C-alpha positions, 0 to 999 in steps of 0.5 A: 736280126737277120738280114733281109733284102726287099726291092722297093719301088716308087711310083706315080700314082703309088695308090692306084699301083698299089690297087693294080699289084694286089689284082692282077700280081695276088700280092696283099697291102700289109701296112700303107702309110699316108705321105702329104695330098694323097701320097704314100710316104711306105706300102708294105705288099707281101707274096708268101714269104716276101716283101716289098716296100712302094712309095709315091714318085713325086718331084726331085728334092735334092736334099733327097736323093730317094726322088731321083730313082723309081727302084732301089734295094732296102736290106733291114739289118741289124747294124747298120754303123758297122755295115754302113763303115765297112762300105764307106771303107770298101768305097760304097758312095754314101748318098745319105749319112747314117742317121736315127730316122723319125719313124725309128729306123737307123739308117743310111743310103749308098749306091754301088759301083753300078750306080743302083740306091740302096738303103741299109737300117733297122726297120724292119719290114713284116713278111712270114717266116721263111725265104723271102720270094722277092729276088731284085735281079740289078744289071751291071755293065761289068758283071764281075765287077760288081760281084766282087764290090757287092761281096767287098762293100756291102758283105754279100755272099757269092754263090751261082756264077755262070760266065757269058761269052766275053769271060764276064760274069752272065748271071750271078746270086749273092746271098745276105741272110735267106735273101739273094740277090741276081745279078746279069751282065749289061750284055743282056737284051736292050730291047727286055730292059728298056733302060731300066737296070732292076728286075723283081723276080717272084718264086712261085709254084704255078707260073701259068695260072699268074700269066693268066691272071695278069694279063687278063689285069692288063699287064703287059706281057714281055715274055710269055710262060716258058721253060727254061734250060735250067728246068724252071718254066716262067714269063716276064711282065711289065706292071702298070707304069711300066716296071719290069717283073718276073715269076718263075718255079725258079728258086735259088740255092745257096753254095753247099757249105755257106751261112 
């Protein structure tokens, strides 16, 4: 199994959110597993070669750390036991011990140095062949410390790094298999993030047409389509429950000579 990074999100009204994400952003629900009542235990939405995981938010359950967050990261990989040992030895906070799950996966949950929640397991979400178009971006107080930890503890491979004026990392890209993760330092605009610490970027060819579709469906436009200094074009929006999304022509490239 090639490791693959998937953003995951929890919605108060998950079924309505799934319908809205399809209508506004063009995502396609390829799997929906029912939970108690009218909740969604797990759903998979695809766009191109990417897949995101969606589930219902609900009351906080002390036995399930995932009920305390709205967003996180799921990584599918073949050997969670070895990965768990590496993360534990590197000082990651293990929130849920390595275990066999009733849906056939073997996985564990950990927090990184920025308190972002990650799950690593053998469950493989459905996706088309090719590089994932979904790129999670995580916000950290100390970007350089975050990159060092993610490489050492979670086995990500450092790629592009752009320094900020204070010597910290302003933007970094880290790789796992054919998936990429973006890291930004906490110096970024608080008004943009509005208390959130995760944004999901989506690579696509025509952000202007996508913007028109999203706006017509009621997306909150944070930043309209614009050209960037690095040659891409894109826009930022919030979805029906306020989570932050970016849509852009920018597709990160692996460093030459990397795996």
